[in-house]
Every structure is written in structure tokens, then in C-alpha cells.
C-alpha positions in Angstrom: 0.0 0.0 0.0 1.1 3.5 -0.8 -0.9 6.4 0.7 -3.7 4.0 1.6 -3.9 2.7 -2.0 -3.2 -0.9 -3.0 -0.5 -0.7 -5.8 0.0 -4.4 -6.4 0.7 -7.7 -4.6 3.6 -10.0 -3.8 3.7 -13.5 -2.4 6.0 -16.4 -1.6 5.0 -20.0 -2.5 7.1 -22.7 -0.9 4.7 -25.4 -2.3 5.2 -24.7 -6.0 5.6 -28.0 -7.8 9.0 -27.2 -9.4 10.7 -26.5 -6.1 12.9 -28.6 -3.9 13.0 -28.5 -0.1 14.1 -25.2 1.3 13.1 -23.2 -1.8 10.2 -20.8 -2.2 9.0 -19.1 -5.4 8.2 -15.4 -5.4 5.5 -13.8 -7.6 4.4 -10.2 -7.8 2.4 -7.7 -9.8 2.4 -4.0 -9.7 -0.8 -2.5 -11.1 -0.2 -0.5 -14.3 -0.9 2.9 -12.9 1.9 2.4 -10.3 4.7 0.9 -12.4 8.1 2.4 -12.9 8.1 3.9 -9.4 10.3 1.3 -7.6 7.5 -0.5 -5.8 8.4 -3.9 -7.2 12.0 -3.7 -6.0 11.0 -2.3 -2.6 8.4 -5.0 -2.1 10.9 -7.7 -3.1 13.5 -6.4 -0.7 11.1 -6.4 2.2 9.8 -9.9 1.4 13.4 -11.2 1.1 14.2 -9.7 4.5 11.4 -11.6 6.0 12.3 -14.8 4.2 15.9 -14.6 5.6 14.4 -14.9 9.1 12.5 -18.1 8.2 14.8 -21.1 8.9 12.8 -23.3 6.5 13.7 -21.2 3.5 17.3 -21.3 2.1 16.6 -20.2 -1.5 14.2 -17.8 -3.3 13.3 -18.4 -6.9 11.4 -16.4 -9.6 10.1 -17.5 -13.0 9.7 -14.5 -15.3 8.4 -14.2 -18.9 11.4 -13.4 -21.1 9.4 -10.6 -22.7 8.9 -8.8 -19.4 12.0 -6.6 -19.5 10.9 -4.6 -16.4 10.6 -7.6 -14.2 13.9 -9.1 -15.5 15.6 -5.8 -14.5 14.0 -5.8 -11.1 15.2 -9.4 -10.4 18.7 -8.5 -11.3 18.6 -5.2 -9.4 17.7 -6.8 -6.1 20.4 -9.5 -6.5 18.8 -12.5 -8.2 21.0 -14.6 -10.5 19.7 -16.0 -13.8 20.1 -19.7 -13.8 18.0 -21.0 -16.7 16.3 -19.6 -19.8 13.8 -21.0 -22.3 11.5 -19.4 -24.8 8.8 -19.2 -22.2 10.6 -18.5 -18.9 13.7 -17.1 -17.3 14.5 -18.7 -13.9 16.2 -16.7 -11.2 17.5 -17.8 -7.8 18.9 -16.2 -4.7 20.6 -18.0 -1.9 19.2 -16.5 1.4 21.4 -18.5 3.8 
């Protein structure tokens, strides 16, 4: 929320089928009217801070559409490393502990 307005959402899913034990997958969306203001990176950093305190989570992952340049840049900006790429998806990961 920014100034009492919802600008998007973010979540962490440790139960996604492609994950191994200790991993969680992060997804987010910033609503169109609020994009390009740094909210995605800020939300990711806050979520990662919380995940670092969860002893069950060692690694965060993200799956991003290769045509979504803004999200690709956000992932790199906050420190995720690209680990795989297909025509449909770019996979990022970050070791938290």
C-alpha cells in the first residue's frame, strides 16, 4: 500500500511443484498505474528480508516471462541470479542462507 492505496501484490509460495526442499517461489504484480516507481524492487527487498528470518527457507526463486523486461531488470537489481532460460521463462534464484 502507498498512501492507503493498493498498488499491487507479492507472495511467496514454498509449495510450488517445481521447487525442492528449502526453496520458495516469489511472484508479484504492480498495477499498471503504479509501475516504474520502484515499488516492485521495494516489495521484493522487504519480502526477502522476512524470508531470511525463516529457517525453513534457504533459496528464493522467480520465474519471469522473457518478454517482461521490467521484471527481468527488477530481479537483477535486487540480486537474483539468472540460472536458466527457455523461450517461455527465465528462472532466477537467490541464496538466502
